[in-house]
Residue, then its C-alpha position, 0 to 999 in steps of 0.5 A: m514895291t509897286r510898279r511905280g517904284t514906291s513901297a507901301k511904307t513910303r506912300a503911308a509916310q507921305a500921306d501923313r505929311c502936308g502936300v504944301f507947307s501952310t500955316d494958320e497963325k491963329r491956330v499956331s499961336l493957340a497951340r504954341a501957348a498950350v505947349p509947356s516950357d521944356a522944364l515943365a514938360a520934363s517935370i510932367a513926363a517925370a510924374f507920369k513915369a513915377i505913375a507908370h508902374p503897376t505897383r505904384v498905381r496900386i499904392l496910390r489907389a490904396l492911399s485914396e482911401g486915407e493915410l497908411c503906414v508902410c507896413e499897412i501898404s505892404e500888407v495891402l499889396g502883398l509886398s515886402v516892407s523894403a520893396t514898398s518903401h522903395q516904391l514910396s520913395l519914387l513917388k515921394v520924389q515926384r510929390l505924389v505922396q507925402s510922409r510924416s513920422d509918428g515915433k517909429l512909424v512912417y505914414y504916407s498920404l496922397g500929396d495931391r488929389f490931382v493924381l487920383a482924378l488922373l487915375d480915375d479918368c484913366t480907369r474909366h477910359l479903359s473900362d469903357e474901351e473893354a465894354a465896347 
């Protein structure tokens, strides 16, 4: 506590707030238009949650080179076929990967290339931070 009776934590919390409540309707309107619906926001968060695991990131990067069967993906990552299939099923629920069967084999590919652009941007961002 300081001599005036407010802690550093309290002063920091107060510094993060406006001293007066005031809004600019144009900025509020633009920001409101940019905010997705609750349902879409939940879907976006679920997609990020699906990506937010190192194994799934590695699977997506492996699939960036083209279609692979479960056995090939497990070989690339050094995982069991069972563990690989489990991770693929989580990615498939979010439509980040798609599958097709060919006899007894199941082949996976990226569901949409957007996820690759997202991973590439993130990789560049983090690589730039490390270089700085």
